[in-house]
Every structure is written in C-alpha cells, then in structure tokens.
N, C-alpha and C positions, 0 to 999 in steps of 0.2 A: 792576672795577666799571664802571657804566655811567653815561651823564651823569645819569640820574634818581637815582642811588644815590650820587654825589659831589656834595656842596655846596660850591660855590665862592664866596668872599667876598673882596672887595677893601676893605681899610681904608685909605683916602686921607686924606693930610694929616699923617701921624705926624711931628711936629718933630724927633724922635730915636728912629729905628728900634729901636736897642738898649734904651732905656728902655722903649719901647712893648713891644717883644717879651718884656721881662722880666715886665712886668705881665700880658700875654696868656698867657705859660707858666705863672705863678703860678696863675692862673685855670683853665687847663685841666688842669694837674695835680692841682689841688684838686678838678676834678671826676671824676678818676680816668683822664684820658685819657694815652695816650702819644703823643709828639710828636716828629715830625722837623723839624729847623730846616735850611734850606738857605741858602746865602750864599757868598760869597767868604771867603778865608782870614782876611782882616783883619777883616771884620765878625763872623766867628765868634769870632775871639780876643777881639774887645771884648765879645761877648755872654757868652763864657766868664767873663772877668773880671769882668762886672757880676753872673753868677749866684754867682761865689764871694764877692761883695762883699755879698752880702745877710745881714741878721741871721741868727744860728744857728737861729731859729725859722722863719725864711722860706726857709731854704736848699732849693734844688731840686737833687736827684741829676742829674747829666747827663754826657754824654761824648761824645767824638768818635766816628763810626762806625767808625774803624779800631781802636778799643778791643777789649782782649780780651772774649772771649765772656761771661765772668762779669759785666764792668762793663755790656755791653750789655744783659744780662738783668735787671739791678738798676736800670737808669737809665730813667726816664720820658720824658727828653729826650735825644735823639740829635741831633748836629750833623754836617752833611756838606757838602762843596763841592757847589755848586749845578750843576755839570756832571755829577755822578753820579746814579744811581738809587737808590733806598732800599736799605739793607743788608737782606738777608734778606726776613722778613716786615715788610710796610710797617706802621708804626703807624696808628693811626686818624685823626689829625691832621698836616697837613703845612703848616708856616709858612714861606713863602717871603719871604727878606729880600733874595735876591739879584736880579740883573737877567735872568736867563734863564728860560726857560719850563721849569717842572720837569719832568723825565723821570719817566715812570710815574706821574704825578700822580693818574690814575684808579684807583689801588690803594688809595688813601685814602678814608675816609668823608668827609672835609672837608678843603679846602684854603682857606689863608688867605694872600692876598698883602698884605704890608704895604708901603705906598708912602709916601715922604717928602715934603716939600713941594718938592724939588728939581725943576726943569723937565725934567731929562734923565731923571730917575728916574720921572717920570710919564708921559713919551713912551714908555719903555719898557713901562711897566705898560699902556698903551693898546693896545700891539702884542700883550701877552700876553692881554688882555680879548678883543681880536678873535679870537685863536686858540682861546680857550675856547669862545667864541660860535660861531664856524665848526665846532667839534666838536660842538655840540648842548647845550652846559652852560648853564643859566641861573646868572646872577651875582647876587649879593646886595651892594649898595654900601653901605659906611659911611664917611661924610664925618667924619672926627675933627675938624675945625676947626669944625664946625657945633656940636658938644658943647660947646666952651669957652665 
C-alpha cells in the first residue's frame, strides 16, 4: 500500500496498554476486521491472558503467528513478535503495542500505535511518528487522557 492508502493513528495516554488493546480488538473484530498485534513476548502473553479472561459472550478468537495454518485461518486476531513482519497475507489492521517500528506496516489498511503514559514509551513513539511522517504518511492523533 502507499502512504495515501494506509491510515496511521497514534493513541496516546493508555494507562494500561493491554486493557486498552483488549477493548480496541473487540471493537475492530466486531466491525469485521482481521488484526495483527505486534509487541514483545511478555506484552503478548499478557494480552493472550486478558483475551482468555473475557466473558464467554465476549471471547475473541486469537492465536500467535506461529500457530498451525488452520488456527491462523480461523482467528481474526494474530499476535506476533514486534521484530517480525506479518505472517503471509497482512490483515487489514495492525496494532503496535511494541517499541519498534513495525516492519511492512504499509501492507495494512490501518496502523494503530498504542502508547502508554510512560515517558520512555512516549519517547519511542515520537521516533516512530517521525519515521512515518518522513515516509509521507499523515497521522491521526488520539489523546486518550483528554477523553476521561
């Protein structure tokens, strides 16, 4: 995809990235999207536990990117280490919980960067913001703390 075809959004001020990502994933999957979530192993394990902890009526099928092909085909939410590119065909939405610039992000229709209130996380997000803009992507900013 091109800068015009990929929408990039930064969601700043998430007090708990996992809790926020869980709500975000419920909304995206409810709208019919397939989502790739990138992050480090610890963050993804916490997200996996949170998704399994949802009520049965709210459960979101999900798997890690190294799961068998059948699980990958049936899961609207894929989780992968943030140093890897997307597995096979890129889902429409990429949610980045990690610190690194996502590889092959332009293959997605939409990229959502979730940024916590931690100053170190915010500094890394500013570096990614700069990279996106240098590549010609316009960015939508959502300040979550202004919503509360």
